[in-house]
Structure formats: structure tokens, C-alpha cells
N, C-alpha and C positions, 0 to 999 in steps of 0.2 A: 361262527356260532359258539357262544359261551356255553359251557356245560359242566355237569358234575358226573364223575364216574366213581366206581367202587373197586377197591382192591380186596381180594380174598386170598387166603393161603390154605395149603392142604393139611391142616392139622385138626380139622373137625370132620366128623363122619360125613360121608357123601350125602346122606339124607338131610343133615343140617345145612350143608352148603347149598344144596338144591333149594331148600326152603328159603334161604336168604337171597339167592339169585332170583327166584320167582318174585319175592317181595320187591326186590330192587327193580326188576323189569316192569312190574305193575306200577311202580312209582315213576317210571319214565327214564330209568337209567339205561342208556343204550350201549355202554361199554363196561366190561368187567375185566380187570387186570389180575392175572394169577401170578402170585409171587413164587420165587424159587429160594428156599432156605434149607440149610443142611438138615435140620431136625424135622422137616415136614415132608409129606408125600410129594413125589415129582409132579410139578405143575402140568406136565403133558398128560399124565394119568388123570389128574383132576379135571382137565379140560375134556378128556374122553368121557368121564363120568357125567359131566353136566351139559355137554353139547346138545344132546337131544331134548334137554329139559328147558331150554331158553332160546329166545330169538335175539337176546343181547349179543353183541359182538364180543368174542373172547380174545384177549391179548395175553400172550405168555411171556413172562420175564425170564430170560435165560442168560447165563454167564459163560463166555468162551473159556473161562478158567476151570469150569466144572464139567464141560462136555465138548466134544470136538466141533469145530466149525462146520464140518460136513454134516454132522447130525443136526445142528441148528438150522442149516439150510433146508434139510428135509422137513423139519418141523415148520419152518417158515413158509413152506409151500402148502401146508394144511391150515395153519393158523397165522394170525398177525402176531409178530414177536417184537419184544423190546429187549435190547442187549443191555446188560448191567455188568459192572466190574465184579461185583460180589466181594469176596475178601481179597481178591487179587489186585495188584497195583501195576499189572502189565499192560500199559496203555497201547503199546504197539500191537500186541496180540488182539486186543479189543478192537482197535481201529481197522486192522487188517481183516478181521472177521466181519465187521460191519460193512466194509466195502464189498466183500464177497457175497454176503447175504443180499445186499442191495441190488446186486447184478442179477440175482435169480429169484427174488421175491417181489410181490407187488408193493409191499410196504415194510419198512423196518424202523423201529424207534430206538432211542438211546437214552439211558439213564446217566445224568451228569451232576457233578457237585463241585468241580474245580475248573479253573480257567482253561488249561490245556485240553482237557477232554471235551469241554464245551466247544472250543474252537474247532477241533478236529471232527467231532461228531456232527456239528452243524453243517459240515460240507457234504455229508452223505445221508444222514437220517431224514425221515419224513416228519419227524417230530421229536422234541426233547422232553424227557421226564426230569424235571428239575427237583433236586432233593431238598427243596426249601419251601416253606409256607409263609414266611414273613415277607411282605411286599418289598421291604428294603433289601433283603437278601436276594429276592427274585430279580429285582432291578440290577443288582450287582452281577449276578451270574449271566444274565442276558446280554450284558455288555461285551461278553467274549464271543458271542455268536458272529460268524462271518457270513451267514446266509439266513434270511428270515424263514423260519419254519414254525409250525404250531408248537406252543409250549404248554406243558402240563405240570402243575404244582402237585407234588406227591409227598404226603407226610402223615405221621401218626394222627389219628382223628378219633373223636369220641364225644357223645352227648353225656354230660355229667349231671348229677352223680351217677356212678356206675361201678359195678363190682370189678370192672376191668381197669380201674384207675391205676393200679400198680403196673399193669402191662403198658399203659399209655406212657407213664414216666420212664420206664425202662427203654421203650422204643425211642422216645425223645432224646434220651441220654446217648443212645447209640448213634442216632442220626446226627446229633450235634457235632460229633467228632469225625465226621466222614471226610473232611478235607483240610489239610494243613494251611493252605493259602487263605481259605475262608476264616479259619481261626485267627490267623495273623491280622487279616484285614479288619476284623471286627473286635479285636482285642479280647478274645474269649479263652485264651490259654489258662488264665487263672481259674476259671470255672471248670475247665476240662481236667486240670490237675487235681481238682477236688473230687472228681468222680471216680468210680471204680474202673480198673483197666480190664477186667474180665467179667463177662455177663452170662456165661454158659450155665453157671449154677442157678442164677436167678431165673433164667428162661426155663431151665429144666423143672424147677419147682413150680413155676406158674403153669407149665404144661400139665403137671400132675394135679393142678387145681389147688395148690397150697399157697397160703399167704407168705410174703417175704418181708412183711413189715418189720419184724424183729431183727432182721439181718443187717449187719453193719454196711454191707455193700448198698443195700436199698436206702438205708438212712443217709448215706452220702448223696444219693440221688435226690431224695426227698428234701434235703437241706437246700438244694438248688431248684426246687420245684417251680418257683415263680418264673424264673428266666426260661426254664425248660418248657413250661406250659404256654407262656406268652409268645415265645419266639420260635418254637419247634413243633407245635401241635396246632391242630384245628380242633379245639375243645372248649367246653364251657356249657352253659345251658343252651337251650334251643336258639334263643335270640342272639347269644354271643357267637355261636357257631355260624349262624346265618350271616351275621355281620362280618365275621372273618372270611367266609367264602366270598361275600360281596366284594370285600377289599382285595382279595387275591385275584378275582376275576377282572379287576380293573387293570392288572398288570400281566395277566397271561390268559390263555384260551380255555383252559379246563382245570378243574380241581379234582384230584383223585383222592378219595377218602381212604387213607391207609389203615393198616392194622393198628389198634384192635377194633376199629369201628364195626367190621363185619361180625365179630364174635358176639357183640351185644345185640341181642334180638330187638331190644327196645330202641337202640340207635338206628338199626336197620328199618324198623317200622316208622321212623321219623322221616325217611327219605322222601316220601311223597310230598310232605309239607315243605321239606327243604328245597326240593326241586321247584315246587310251585312258588315258594317265597323268592327264590333267587332267579326265577324265570320272569319275574314281573318287570 
């Protein structure tokens, strides 16, 4: 069954997150993915805050590099979880934990962006979260799966125009550089070398609600906005986003609308129409 899901992160007040989750549920969104990021509230705490407020299934993204596998196993007995590398590149730690969680939990998912992790994760996970939204990139990463499991396309999303446009471009820039093999395969090193190497300042300013348009780091990103928006985001006006989702669902099972989609209440309010449009 092809579907659309929503990703939320713990850097909005609980009241605002609950409002968005309820709108999403009313729109027919059955799965909510809670992200784990250093600067945000723990996704387990966020899940506890919103569990009683929704009938949508909650999935928590967790990194074995940030917490012990034994703790992840405990969480996986309460919620469905997806393992992600995070900032770590310790593949053995990731796969070992994935195997352990799989033995003790009903379901476990894995975030992937490169050939080796895709190959190994597909042996154990109940589904793969692909870090790509362009159909060509999705086809590429799926070729490394050794076992057929459901695939989820997970990436920065937004209905434009929006005041979260800067966040969208920052997110796309970060996602683009997530795997060396990918960059080599698609000859994208020239673009990456043109982008900033550090994002904490940009992210911090955006969290404070400040614009970053005048900063050199953001200007480097904006200079490459066309390739970033076209290839690494699900964004545009409503019709363009609907078309992108339609194209993605031709090559995978589910689209997860990633940050900053959930931040923009107008984007969230479009979910019912998006679900109806792509359910035809």
C-alpha cells in the first residue's frame, strides 16, 4: 500500500507538535516519524508527550552512537523504532545493534544512504528509510538491497512559498553530503565543495527565528539552490509537490515528508489534499 507519512522533531513546544499531529491524523496520515537531533528534545520524551493525543503510529529514530543498544531495545519494546547512523560512521556498531533489536522487538527500521549499509541493513530490517527523494537516486540505492523489504523515501519537504525556505535549503545541503559513494557516482563533488562545511551556526540562528540570508554560509547554499531543491527536496507549489510524491511512489512504498514540512502550519494543513490527490 503506497502512503505518505510525516516527520516531526522535538524543537517546537508540545502544544504545537500536538496540533500538527492531530491535523496530520485527520488528513489520513497513519505514521509519524520522530527525529533524533542533538539540538532538539529527546524523541522518546516527545513520543511520551503526544502518544495519548493521537491514534497515528509513532516511530522513533534513534542512533546507537548516541545511546546504548540496551536502551534502544527497551524503547523498541514500547515504540516502533528506526535506527540511524547519526553523525557516526561506525557501521559495525550500527549493524550489531540492528541485529540485537530485531531479535527482541516486533519491528525495526534502518536509515540508509550508502551501498554497504543498505546491503547489511536489508538483511535484518523490516523496512529501509532511504535518504533520497529523487527517483534516480532511489533506484540507485535500492540496487544494493539483498532482501526485498518496504522502502521509505525520507527527505526535506515544504510547500512553497514559505517562511521556512531557508531551513529547507539548509536541510537539503546537509542531506546531499551524507554519503561519499553517492557523491562519486553522481559526480556531485564539485557542488559539495562549493557548500559550507559547518552548519551549526546556521541551524542555531534559525532556531532563534533569525534570518540567515545575509550570511556567507547561506549564500553558498543559495547559489546552488536549483540543484538542491530539484534533487534533494520534495518542495514547490502544491501541484509540484504532489507530482514529486507521485513520481517517488512509483519507485518506493512510502514518502516521509521531512523537516521543515511539519514546522509550516500551512504545509501541514495541505496534508489532507495531498493524501487525497496521491491516493487517487
